[in-house]
RODORO-382119 format. One record per residue (C-alpha): chain; x, y, z; residue number from 1. Coordinates in steps of 0.5 Angstrom, whole numbers, plus 500, padded with zeros to 3 digits. Example, Ala and Ser with C-alpha at 12.3 -4.5 7.8 and 13.67 -1.06 7.14 Angstrom:
REM residues 2
+--------+-----+-----+-----+------+
! drenfi !  xx !  yy !  zz ! kenu !
+--------+-----+-----+-----+------+
!      A ! 525 ! 491 ! 516 !    1 !
!      A ! 527 ! 498 ! 514 !    2 !
+--------+-----+-----+-----+------+
//
This chain:
REM residues 216
+--------+-----+-----+-----+------+
! drenfi !  xx !  yy !  zz ! kenu !
+--------+-----+-----+-----+------+
!      A ! 822 ! 390 ! 756 !    1 !
!      A ! 815 ! 393 ! 754 !    2 !
!      A ! 812 ! 391 ! 761 !    3 !
!      A ! 818 ! 395 ! 765 !    4 !
!      A ! 818 ! 401 ! 760 !    5 !
!      A ! 810 ! 401 ! 762 !    6 !
!      A ! 812 ! 401 ! 769 !    7 !
!      A ! 817 ! 406 ! 769 !    8 !
!      A ! 812 ! 411 ! 765 !    9 !
!      A ! 806 ! 409 ! 770 !   10 !
!      A ! 811 ! 411 ! 776 !   11 !
!      A ! 813 ! 417 ! 773 !   12 !
!      A ! 806 ! 419 ! 772 !   13 !
!      A ! 804 ! 418 ! 779 !   14 !
!      A ! 810 ! 421 ! 782 !   15 !
!      A ! 808 ! 428 ! 778 !   16 !
!      A ! 801 ! 427 ! 780 !   17 !
!      A ! 803 ! 426 ! 787 !   18 !
!      A ! 808 ! 432 ! 787 !   19 !
!      A ! 802 ! 437 ! 784 !   20 !
!      A ! 797 ! 435 ! 789 !   21 !
!      A ! 802 ! 436 ! 795 !   22 !
!      A ! 804 ! 443 ! 792 !   23 !
!      A ! 797 ! 445 ! 793 !   24 !
!      A ! 795 ! 445 ! 785 !   25 !
!      A ! 790 ! 442 ! 781 !   26 !
!      A ! 792 ! 436 ! 776 !   27 !
!      A ! 793 ! 442 ! 771 !   28 !
!      A ! 798 ! 446 ! 775 !   29 !
!      A ! 793 ! 451 ! 777 !   30 !
!      A ! 793 ! 453 ! 785 !   31 !
!      A ! 787 ! 451 ! 789 !   32 !
!      A ! 789 ! 454 ! 795 !   33 !
!      A ! 787 ! 461 ! 799 !   34 !
!      A ! 787 ! 467 ! 796 !   35 !
!      A ! 787 ! 474 ! 798 !   36 !
!      A ! 780 ! 477 ! 800 !   37 !
!      A ! 777 ! 482 ! 796 !   38 !
!      A ! 770 ! 484 ! 795 !   39 !
!      A ! 767 ! 486 ! 787 !   40 !
!      A ! 765 ! 493 ! 787 !   41 !
!      A ! 764 ! 494 ! 779 !   42 !
!      A ! 764 ! 489 ! 773 !   43 !
!      A ! 765 ! 491 ! 766 !   44 !
!      A ! 767 ! 486 ! 761 !   45 !
!      A ! 774 ! 484 ! 763 !   46 !
!      A ! 775 ! 490 ! 768 !   47 !
!      A ! 773 ! 490 ! 775 !   48 !
!      A ! 773 ! 495 ! 781 !   49 !
!      A ! 775 ! 491 ! 787 !   50 !
!      A ! 776 ! 492 ! 795 !   51 !
!      A ! 782 ! 488 ! 798 !   52 !
!      A ! 782 ! 487 ! 805 !   53 !
!      A ! 788 ! 489 ! 809 !   54 !
!      A ! 794 ! 483 ! 808 !   55 !
!      A ! 801 ! 482 ! 809 !   56 !
!      A ! 806 ! 481 ! 803 !   57 !
!      A ! 813 ! 478 ! 803 !   58 !
!      A ! 817 ! 482 ! 798 !   59 !
!      A ! 824 ! 481 ! 795 !   60 !
!      A ! 827 ! 486 ! 790 !   61 !
!      A ! 831 ! 484 ! 784 !   62 !
!      A ! 835 ! 488 ! 779 !   63 !
!      A ! 836 ! 486 ! 772 !   64 !
!      A ! 831 ! 484 ! 766 !   65 !
!      A ! 824 ! 482 ! 767 !   66 !
!      A ! 824 ! 475 ! 766 !   67 !
!      A ! 831 ! 473 ! 770 !   68 !
!      A ! 829 ! 478 ! 775 !   69 !
!      A ! 822 ! 476 ! 777 !   70 !
!      A ! 824 ! 468 ! 776 !   71 !
!      A ! 829 ! 470 ! 782 !   72 !
!      A ! 824 ! 473 ! 786 !   73 !
!      A ! 819 ! 468 ! 785 !   74 !
!      A ! 824 ! 462 ! 787 !   75 !
!      A ! 826 ! 466 ! 793 !   76 !
!      A ! 819 ! 467 ! 796 !   77 !
!      A ! 817 ! 460 ! 794 !   78 !
!      A ! 823 ! 457 ! 798 !   79 !
!      A ! 821 ! 461 ! 804 !   80 !
!      A ! 814 ! 459 ! 804 !   81 !
!      A ! 816 ! 452 ! 803 !   82 !
!      A ! 820 ! 452 ! 809 !   83 !
!      A ! 827 ! 455 ! 808 !   84 !
!      A ! 826 ! 460 ! 814 !   85 !
!      A ! 828 ! 460 ! 821 !   86 !
!      A ! 822 ! 459 ! 825 !   87 !
!      A ! 822 ! 455 ! 831 !   88 !
!      A ! 815 ! 454 ! 832 !   89 !
!      A ! 809 ! 450 ! 828 !   90 !
!      A ! 805 ! 455 ! 824 !   91 !
!      A ! 798 ! 452 ! 825 !   92 !
!      A ! 798 ! 451 ! 833 !   93 !
!      A ! 797 ! 457 ! 838 !   94 !
!      A ! 800 ! 457 ! 843 !   95 !
!      A ! 807 ! 456 ! 839 !   96 !
!      A ! 810 ! 449 ! 840 !   97 !
!      A ! 818 ! 449 ! 840 !   98 !
!      A ! 821 ! 444 ! 835 !   99 !
!      A ! 827 ! 440 ! 838 !  100 !
!      A ! 834 ! 440 ! 834 !  101 !
!      A ! 833 ! 436 ! 827 !  102 !
!      A ! 825 ! 437 ! 827 !  103 !
!      A ! 822 ! 439 ! 820 !  104 !
!      A ! 821 ! 446 ! 819 !  105 !
!      A ! 814 ! 449 ! 818 !  106 !
!      A ! 811 ! 450 ! 811 !  107 !
!      A ! 807 ! 456 ! 810 !  108 !
!      A ! 801 ! 454 ! 805 !  109 !
!      A ! 802 ! 458 ! 799 !  110 !
!      A ! 797 ! 464 ! 798 !  111 !
!      A ! 795 ! 467 ! 791 !  112 !
!      A ! 797 ! 471 ! 788 !  113 !
!      A ! 804 ! 473 ! 787 !  114 !
!      A ! 805 ! 480 ! 785 !  115 !
!      A ! 810 ! 484 ! 780 !  116 !
!      A ! 812 ! 491 ! 780 !  117 !
!      A ! 817 ! 495 ! 777 !  118 !
!      A ! 819 ! 501 ! 782 !  119 !
!      A ! 825 ! 505 ! 782 !  120 !
!      A ! 829 ! 501 ! 777 !  121 !
!      A ! 828 ! 494 ! 781 !  122 !
!      A ! 823 ! 489 ! 780 !  123 !
!      A ! 819 ! 487 ! 786 !  124 !
!      A ! 816 ! 480 ! 787 !  125 !
!      A ! 811 ! 479 ! 793 !  126 !
!      A ! 806 ! 474 ! 795 !  127 !
!      A ! 800 ! 475 ! 800 !  128 !
!      A ! 801 ! 471 ! 807 !  129 !
!      A ! 795 ! 467 ! 809 !  130 !
!      A ! 790 ! 471 ! 813 !  131 !
!      A ! 792 ! 467 ! 820 !  132 !
!      A ! 799 ! 470 ! 820 !  133 !
!      A ! 801 ! 476 ! 823 !  134 !
!      A ! 808 ! 480 ! 823 !  135 !
!      A ! 809 ! 477 ! 830 !  136 !
!      A ! 808 ! 469 ! 828 !  137 !
!      A ! 811 ! 469 ! 821 !  138 !
!      A ! 817 ! 465 ! 821 !  139 !
!      A ! 823 ! 469 ! 820 !  140 !
!      A ! 826 ! 468 ! 813 !  141 !
!      A ! 833 ! 465 ! 812 !  142 !
!      A ! 834 ! 470 ! 806 !  143 !
!      A ! 835 ! 477 ! 808 !  144 !
!      A ! 833 ! 480 ! 802 !  145 !
!      A ! 826 ! 478 ! 804 !  146 !
!      A ! 822 ! 483 ! 808 !  147 !
!      A ! 814 ! 484 ! 810 !  148 !
!      A ! 810 ! 489 ! 809 !  149 !
!      A ! 802 ! 490 ! 811 !  150 !
!      A ! 798 ! 493 ! 806 !  151 !
!      A ! 792 ! 497 ! 808 !  152 !
!      A ! 785 ! 496 ! 805 !  153 !
!      A ! 786 ! 498 ! 798 !  154 !
!      A ! 781 ! 500 ! 792 !  155 !
!      A ! 784 ! 497 ! 786 !  156 !
!      A ! 782 ! 497 ! 778 !  157 !
!      A ! 783 ! 490 ! 775 !  158 !
!      A ! 784 ! 487 ! 768 !  159 !
!      A ! 784 ! 480 ! 767 !  160 !
!      A ! 787 ! 475 ! 762 !  161 !
!      A ! 789 ! 468 ! 761 !  162 !
!      A ! 795 ! 465 ! 757 !  163 !
!      A ! 802 ! 467 ! 757 !  164 !
!      A ! 805 ! 473 ! 761 !  165 !
!      A ! 811 ! 477 ! 758 !  166 !
!      A ! 813 ! 484 ! 759 !  167 !
!      A ! 810 ! 486 ! 753 !  168 !
!      A ! 803 ! 483 ! 755 !  169 !
!      A ! 804 ! 486 ! 761 !  170 !
!      A ! 805 ! 493 ! 758 !  171 !
!      A ! 799 ! 492 ! 753 !  172 !
!      A ! 794 ! 490 ! 758 !  173 !
!      A ! 796 ! 496 ! 763 !  174 !
!      A ! 795 ! 501 ! 757 !  175 !
!      A ! 788 ! 498 ! 756 !  176 !
!      A ! 787 ! 499 ! 764 !  177 !
!      A ! 789 ! 506 ! 764 !  178 !
!      A ! 785 ! 507 ! 758 !  179 !
!      A ! 779 ! 504 ! 761 !  180 !
!      A ! 780 ! 508 ! 767 !  181 !
!      A ! 781 ! 515 ! 763 !  182 !
!      A ! 774 ! 513 ! 760 !  183 !
!      A ! 771 ! 513 ! 767 !  184 !
!      A ! 774 ! 519 ! 770 !  185 !
!      A ! 778 ! 515 ! 775 !  186 !
!      A ! 785 ! 517 ! 777 !  187 !
!      A ! 790 ! 512 ! 778 !  188 !
!      A ! 794 ! 513 ! 785 !  189 !
!      A ! 799 ! 507 ! 784 !  190 !
!      A ! 803 ! 504 ! 778 !  191 !
!      A ! 801 ! 498 ! 775 !  192 !
!      A ! 802 ! 491 ! 778 !  193 !
!      A ! 802 ! 484 ! 774 !  194 !
!      A ! 798 ! 479 ! 778 !  195 !
!      A ! 800 ! 472 ! 778 !  196 !
!      A ! 795 ! 466 ! 780 !  197 !
!      A ! 798 ! 460 ! 777 !  198 !
!      A ! 805 ! 456 ! 778 !  199 !
!      A ! 810 ! 456 ! 772 !  200 !
!      A ! 808 ! 449 ! 770 !  201 !
!      A ! 800 ! 450 ! 769 !  202 !
!      A ! 798 ! 449 ! 762 !  203 !
!      A ! 799 ! 456 ! 759 !  204 !
!      A ! 792 ! 457 ! 756 !  205 !
!      A ! 789 ! 456 ! 763 !  206 !
!      A ! 794 ! 461 ! 767 !  207 !
!      A ! 790 ! 466 ! 770 !  208 !
!      A ! 793 ! 473 ! 770 !  209 !
!      A ! 791 ! 480 ! 772 !  210 !
!      A ! 794 ! 488 ! 772 !  211 !
!      A ! 792 ! 492 ! 778 !  212 !
!      A ! 792 ! 499 ! 779 !  213 !
!      A ! 790 ! 503 ! 786 !  214 !
!      A ! 784 ! 508 ! 785 !  215 !
!      A ! 781 ! 513 ! 790 !  216 !
+--------+-----+-----+-----+------+
//
């Protein structure tokens, strides 16, 4: 009986470990894949000024309270990049290969970070698409609420923090970033965005978060 129980535990742990590896995460749940490209222009403790290169984001809008709305948005985008799309071609081969009936739909490797922004009464959840794709080569989503947007090169003010993320924490860090900008005579040119780098199953104390605000 004891041996059977131990075997079941080992099998469960192996399954979890395999799932983590296949999802593109480290053993701690942290994402280890491609990140949006940027260069660092200035650093002041937890504050930075960065220059982000142009990128494509997939975006969805959800009404409602912060936690429920952003979870819904996160799930929609995760489903899309995991293969819930109308693509009839692989995403890693050029020229495209047409898939036959019943063939497995392509999976887009998840790029970090995810973005959350409250705008015009709705929560916008977005994720950066891998650099290799264009608007023409990205698979079309099954979910009609997902749209694509090309972001230009942007200069961004950033504050970084670790641990739990909540609406209250986002507001607190946003206020600190705005204070830092005011102290340095920098005028914000956008609303604040909450930026998420790790999956929900990452150990809380290892979760990496940021607040971004566009600057001139």
